[in-house]
Backbone as JSON Lines, residues from 0, in Angstrom:
{"i":0,"aa":"P","n":[0.82,-1.21,0.0],"ca":[0.0,0.0,0.0],"c":[0.86,1.27,0.0]}
{"i":1,"aa":"Q","n":[1.78,1.41,0.95],"ca":[2.65,2.59,1.01],"c":[3.53,2.67,-0.23]}
{"i":2,"aa":"Q","n":[4.03,1.52,-0.69],"ca":[4.9,1.5,-1.84],"c":[4.14,1.93,-3.1]}
{"i":3,"aa":"C","n":[2.88,1.52,-3.21],"ca":[2.08,1.94,-4.35],"c":[1.91,3.45,-4.36]}
{"i":4,"aa":"L","n":[1.77,4.04,-3.17],"ca":[1.66,5.49,-3.09],"c":[2.91,6.15,-3.63]}
{"i":5,"aa":"H","n":[4.08,5.58,-3.33],"ca":[5.33,6.13,-3.87],"c":[5.31,6.11,-5.39]}
{"i":6,"aa":"V","n":[4.86,5.0,-5.96],"ca":[4.81,4.87,-7.42],"c":[3.84,5.88,-8.01]}
{"i":7,"aa":"F","n":[2.64,5.95,-7.46],"ca":[1.64,6.88,-8.02],"c":[2.07,8.34,-7.84]}
{"i":8,"aa":"R","n":[2.65,8.66,-6.7],"ca":[3.16,10.02,-6.47],"c":[4.23,10.35,-7.51]}
{"i":9,"aa":"F","n":[5.1,9.39,-7.76],"ca":[6.16,9.6,-8.74],"c":[5.58,9.78,-10.14]}
{"i":10,"aa":"L","n":[4.61,8.97,-10.49],"ca":[4.01,9.07,-11.82],"c":[3.36,10.43,-12.07]}
{"i":11,"aa":"Y","n":[2.77,11.0,-11.04],"ca":[2.06,12.26,-11.2],"c":[2.93,13.49,-10.96]}
{"i":12,"aa":"S","n":[3.96,13.35,-10.14],"ca":[4.74,14.55,-9.79],"c":[6.21,14.45,-10.18]}
{"i":13,"aa":"D","n":[6.67,13.27,-10.55],"ca":[8.07,13.02,-10.88],"c":[8.97,13.26,-9.67]}
{"i":14,"aa":"E","n":[8.4,13.18,-8.47],"ca":[9.16,13.32,-7.24],"c":[8.85,12.14,-6.35]}
{"i":15,"aa":"V","n":[9.83,11.76,-5.54],"ca":[9.63,10.64,-4.63],"c":[10.53,10.82,-3.42]}
{"i":16,"aa":"Q","n":[10.04,10.42,-2.28],"ca":[10.82,10.42,-1.05],"c":[11.23,8.98,-0.76]}
{"i":17,"aa":"I","n":[12.49,8.67,-1.01],"ca":[13.0,7.32,-0.78],"c":[13.91,7.37,0.44]}
{"i":18,"aa":"G","n":[13.75,6.41,1.31],"ca":[14.59,6.31,2.49],"c":[15.07,4.89,2.67]}
{"i":19,"aa":"P","n":[15.95,4.67,3.62],"ca":[16.49,3.32,3.85],"c":[15.41,2.29,4.17]}
{"i":20,"aa":"E","n":[14.34,2.73,4.82],"ca":[13.28,1.8,5.21],"c":[12.35,1.44,4.05]}
{"i":21,"aa":"T","n":[12.31,2.29,3.02],"ca":[11.34,2.08,1.94],"c":[11.95,1.76,0.59]}
{"i":22,"aa":"V","n":[13.26,1.87,0.44],"ca":[13.87,1.76,-0.88],"c":[13.65,0.38,-1.51]}
{"i":23,"aa":"M","n":[13.79,-0.68,-0.76],"ca":[13.66,-2.02,-1.36],"c":[12.22,-2.3,-1.79]}
{"i":24,"aa":"T","n":[11.27,-1.95,-0.97],"ca":[9.88,-2.2,-1.35],"c":[9.46,-1.27,-2.49]}
{"i":25,"aa":"T","n":[10.0,-0.06,-2.51],"ca":[9.7,0.85,-3.62],"c":[10.32,0.33,-4.91]}
{"i":26,"aa":"L","n":[11.54,-0.19,-4.83],"ca":[12.17,-0.78,-6.01],"c":[11.37,-1.97,-6.51]}
{"i":27,"aa":"Y","n":[10.94,-2.82,-5.61],"ca":[10.13,-3.97,-5.99],"c":[8.85,-3.51,-6.71]}
{"i":28,"aa":"T","n":[8.19,-2.52,-6.14],"ca":[6.93,-2.03,-6.72],"c":[7.18,-1.36,-8.06]}
{"i":29,"aa":"A","n":[8.28,-0.6,-8.18],"ca":[8.61,0.06,-9.44],"c":[8.87,-0.97,-10.54]}
{"i":30,"aa":"K","n":[9.53,-2.05,-10.19],"ca":[9.77,-3.12,-11.17],"c":[8.46,-3.83,-11.52]}
{"i":31,"aa":"K","n":[7.65,-4.07,-10.51],"ca":[6.37,-4.76,-10.73],"c":[5.48,-3.99,-11.68]}
{"i":32,"aa":"Y","n":[5.44,-2.67,-11.52],"ca":[4.58,-1.84,-12.36],"c":[5.32,-1.19,-13.52]}
{"i":33,"aa":"A","n":[6.54,-1.65,-13.77],"ca":[7.34,-1.2,-14.92],"c":[7.46,0.32,-14.98]}
{"i":34,"aa":"V","n":[8.08,0.88,-13.93],"ca":[8.33,2.32,-13.87],"c":[9.85,2.51,-13.81]}
{"i":35,"aa":"P","n":[10.52,2.45,-14.98],"ca":[11.98,2.46,-15.01],"c":[12.62,3.7,-14.39]}
{"i":36,"aa":"A","n":[12.01,4.85,-14.51],"ca":[12.6,6.06,-13.92],"c":[12.63,5.95,-12.4]}
{"i":37,"aa":"L","n":[11.6,5.38,-11.81],"ca":[11.57,5.19,-10.37],"c":[12.57,4.11,-9.96]}
{"i":38,"aa":"E","n":[12.68,3.07,-10.76],"ca":[13.69,2.04,-10.52],"c":[15.08,2.69,-10.46]}
{"i":39,"aa":"A","n":[15.35,3.56,-11.4],"ca":[16.65,4.24,-11.46],"c":[16.89,5.07,-10.21]}
{"i":40,"aa":"H","n":[15.85,5.76,-9.73],"ca":[15.99,6.55,-8.5],"c":[16.36,5.64,-7.33]}
{"i":41,"aa":"C","n":[15.68,4.52,-7.24],"ca":[15.94,3.58,-6.14],"c":[17.36,3.03,-6.21]}
{"i":42,"aa":"V","n":[17.78,2.61,-7.39],"ca":[19.13,2.06,-7.56],"c":[20.18,3.12,-7.26]}
{"i":43,"aa":"E","n":[19.93,4.35,-7.69],"ca":[20.87,5.43,-7.41],"c":[20.97,5.68,-5.91]}
{"i":44,"aa":"F","n":[19.85,5.62,-5.21],"ca":[19.85,5.76,-3.75],"c":[20.69,4.66,-3.12]}
{"i":45,"aa":"L","n":[20.53,3.43,-3.59],"ca":[21.29,2.31,-3.04],"c":[22.79,2.48,-3.31]}
{"i":46,"aa":"K","n":[23.14,2.93,-4.5],"ca":[24.55,3.15,-4.82],"c":[25.17,4.2,-3.89]}
{"i":47,"aa":"K","n":[24.45,5.28,-3.66],"ca":[24.95,6.35,-2.81],"c":[25.1,5.9,-1.36]}
{"i":48,"aa":"N","n":[24.31,4.93,-0.96],"ca":[24.32,4.47,0.42],"c":[25.04,3.14,0.62]}
{"i":49,"aa":"L","n":[25.77,2.71,-0.4],"ca":[26.54,1.47,-0.32],"c":[27.75,1.67,0.59]}
{"i":50,"aa":"R","n":[27.85,0.8,1.59],"ca":[28.96,0.83,2.53],"c":[29.39,-0.62,2.79]}
{"i":51,"aa":"A","n":[30.55,-0.78,3.4],"ca":[31.03,-2.12,3.69],"c":[30.06,-2.88,4.59]}
{"i":52,"aa":"D","n":[29.4,-2.18,5.51],"ca":[28.53,-2.88,6.44],"c":[27.18,-3.29,5.84]}
{"i":53,"aa":"N","n":[26.86,-2.82,4.62],"ca":[25.62,-3.27,3.99],"c":[25.86,-3.88,2.6]}
{"i":54,"aa":"A","n":[27.12,-4.05,2.22],"ca":[27.45,-4.52,0.88],"c":[26.92,-5.93,0.6]}
{"i":55,"aa":"F","n":[27.01,-6.83,1.57],"ca":[26.52,-8.19,1.34],"c":[24.99,-8.21,1.21]}
{"i":56,"aa":"M","n":[24.31,-7.45,2.04],"ca":[22.85,-7.37,1.95],"c":[22.43,-6.77,0.6]}
{"i":57,"aa":"L","n":[23.11,-5.7,0.19],"ca":[22.77,-5.08,-1.09],"c":[23.14,-5.97,-2.27]}
{"i":58,"aa":"L","n":[24.19,-6.75,-2.14],"ca":[24.55,-7.7,-3.19],"c":[23.43,-8.71,-3.39]}
{"i":59,"aa":"T","n":[22.91,-9.22,-2.3],"ca":[21.8,-10.17,-2.38],"c":[20.59,-9.52,-3.05]}
{"i":60,"aa":"Q","n":[20.26,-8.3,-2.66],"ca":[19.12,-7.6,-3.23],"c":[19.36,-7.25,-4.7]}
{"i":61,"aa":"A","n":[20.58,-6.85,-5.03],"ca":[20.9,-6.5,-6.42],"c":[20.71,-7.7,-7.33]}
{"i":62,"aa":"R","n":[21.11,-8.86,-6.87],"ca":[20.92,-10.06,-7.68],"c":[19.45,-10.46,-7.75]}
{"i":63,"aa":"L","n":[18.74,-10.31,-6.66],"ca":[17.31,-10.61,-6.63],"c":[16.54,-9.72,-7.6]}
{"i":64,"aa":"F","n":[16.9,-8.44,-7.65],"ca":[16.21,-7.48,-8.51],"c":[16.85,-7.34,-9.89]}
{"i":65,"aa":"D","n":[17.81,-8.21,-10.2],"ca":[18.49,-8.2,-11.49],"c":[19.08,-6.82,-11.8]}
{"i":66,"aa":"E","n":[19.95,-6.38,-10.9],"ca":[20.65,-5.1,-11.05],"c":[22.15,-5.38,-11.08]}
{"i":67,"aa":"P","n":[22.68,-5.8,-12.24],"ca":[24.09,-6.21,-12.31],"c":[25.08,-5.11,-12.0]}
{"i":68,"aa":"Q","n":[24.78,-3.87,-12.36],"ca":[25.71,-2.78,-12.07],"c":[25.82,-2.56,-10.56]}
{"i":69,"aa":"L","n":[24.71,-2.61,-9.85],"ca":[24.73,-2.47,-8.4],"c":[25.47,-3.66,-7.78]}
{"i":70,"aa":"A","n":[25.23,-4.85,-8.29],"ca":[25.92,-6.04,-7.79],"c":[27.43,-5.9,-7.97]}
{"i":71,"aa":"S","n":[27.85,-5.39,-9.1],"ca":[29.27,-5.19,-9.36],"c":[29.88,-4.18,-8.38]}
{"i":72,"aa":"L","n":[29.16,-3.1,-8.11],"ca":[29.64,-2.12,-7.14],"c":[29.74,-2.72,-5.74]}
{"i":73,"aa":"C","n":[28.8,-3.58,-5.4],"ca":[28.85,-4.26,-4.1],"c":[30.1,-5.14,-4.01]}
{"i":74,"aa":"L","n":[30.36,-5.89,-5.08],"ca":[31.54,-6.75,-5.09],"c":[32.84,-5.94,-4.99]}
{"i":75,"aa":"E","n":[32.89,-4.8,-5.68],"ca":[34.06,-3.93,-5.58],"c":[34.23,-3.43,-4.15]}
{"i":76,"aa":"N","n":[33.13,-3.03,-3.53],"ca":[33.18,-2.53,-2.16],"c":[33.65,-3.63,-1.21]}
{"i":77,"aa":"I","n":[33.14,-4.83,-1.4],"ca":[33.55,-5.96,-0.57],"c":[35.03,-6.25,-0.76]}
{"i":78,"aa":"D","n":[35.5,-6.16,-2.01],"ca":[36.91,-6.41,-2.3],"c":[37.81,-5.37,-1.62]}
{"i":79,"aa":"K","n":[37.4,-4.11,-1.67],"ca":[38.21,-3.03,-1.09],"c":[38.13,-2.97,0.43]}
{"i":80,"aa":"N","n":[37.02,-3.44,0.98],"ca":[36.78,-3.33,2.43],"c":[36.43,-4.68,3.02]}
{"i":81,"aa":"T","n":[37.18,-5.7,2.65],"ca":[36.85,-7.08,3.0],"c":[36.67,-7.28,4.5]}
{"i":82,"aa":"S","n":[37.58,-6.79,5.28],"ca":[37.51,-7.0,6.73],"c":[36.23,-6.41,7.32]}
{"i":83,"aa":"D","n":[35.91,-5.18,6.95],"ca":[34.69,-4.55,7.45],"c":[33.45,-5.27,6.94]}
{"i":84,"aa":"A","n":[33.48,-5.7,5.69],"ca":[32.32,-6.36,5.1],"c":[32.03,-7.71,5.76]}
{"i":85,"aa":"I","n":[33.05,-8.5,6.02],"ca":[32.79,-9.82,6.62],"c":[32.46,-9.72,8.1]}
{"i":86,"aa":"N","n":[32.78,-8.59,8.72],"ca":[32.4,-8.38,10.11],"c":[31.01,-7.76,10.25]}
{"i":87,"aa":"A","n":[30.39,-7.41,9.13],"ca":[29.06,-6.81,9.16],"c":[28.0,-7.88,9.37]}
{"i":88,"aa":"E","n":[26.87,-7.43,9.84],"ca":[25.77,-8.33,10.15],"c":[25.28,-9.11,8.92]}
{"i":89,"aa":"G","n":[25.25,-8.49,7.76],"ca":[24.73,-9.13,6.55],"c":[25.56,-10.28,6.03]}
{"i":90,"aa":"F","n":[26.82,-10.37,6.46],"ca":[27.69,-11.44,5.97],"c":[27.16,-12.81,6.34]}
{"i":91,"aa":"T","n":[26.59,-12.95,7.51],"ca":[26.1,-14.26,7.96],"c":[24.83,-14.7,7.22]}
{"i":92,"aa":"D","n":[24.23,-13.8,6.44],"ca":[23.0,-14.13,5.73],"c":[23.23,-14.59,4.29]}
{"i":93,"aa":"I","n":[24.46,-14.54,3.81],"ca":[24.69,-14.9,2.41],"c":[24.71,-16.43,2.27]}
{"i":94,"aa":"D","n":[24.36,-16.88,1.08],"ca":[24.39,-18.32,0.83],"c":[25.76,-18.73,0.32]}
{"i":95,"aa":"L","n":[25.98,-20.02,0.27],"ca":[27.27,-20.57,-0.1],"c":[27.65,-20.19,-1.54]}
{"i":96,"aa":"G","n":[26.69,-20.14,-2.45],"ca":[26.96,-19.76,-3.83],"c":[27.52,-18.35,-3.95]}
{"i":97,"aa":"K","n":[26.94,-17.42,-3.19],"ca":[27.45,-16.05,-3.2],"c":[28.85,-15.98,-2.6]}
{"i":98,"aa":"L","n":[29.06,-16.75,-1.55],"ca":[30.38,-16.77,-0.94],"c":[31.43,-17.26,-1.92]}
{"i":99,"aa":"F","n":[31.11,-18.31,-2.68],"ca":[32.06,-18.82,-3.67],"c":[32.31,-17.81,-4.79]}
{"i":100,"aa":"S","n":[31.28,-17.06,-5.19],"ca":[31.45,-16.08,-6.26],"c":[32.31,-14.92,-5.82]}
{"i":101,"aa":"I","n":[32.33,-14.65,-4.53],"ca":[33.13,-13.56,-3.99],"c":[34.56,-14.01,-3.87]}
């Protein structure tokens, strides 16, 4: 419901308020309703907020949402900040396949 409001607001005003709590559900809804400009806003928000402590979580989401450029940036971040990334909470949530790819 809230995510649909983001999509409709964006469609009518070309503006959207995206935050850490709403970005993933807004991205999901934008993809579901085929709103590429809103998808781009969400992905740009994720790129700007990519850090070592959320890189594994974002990598999982990037692959789930078929966002290869975001996934690549996550992998680069993990490579550059390996120690911080593996000590982050999201590291324990990755599957074995992702671990092997890293």
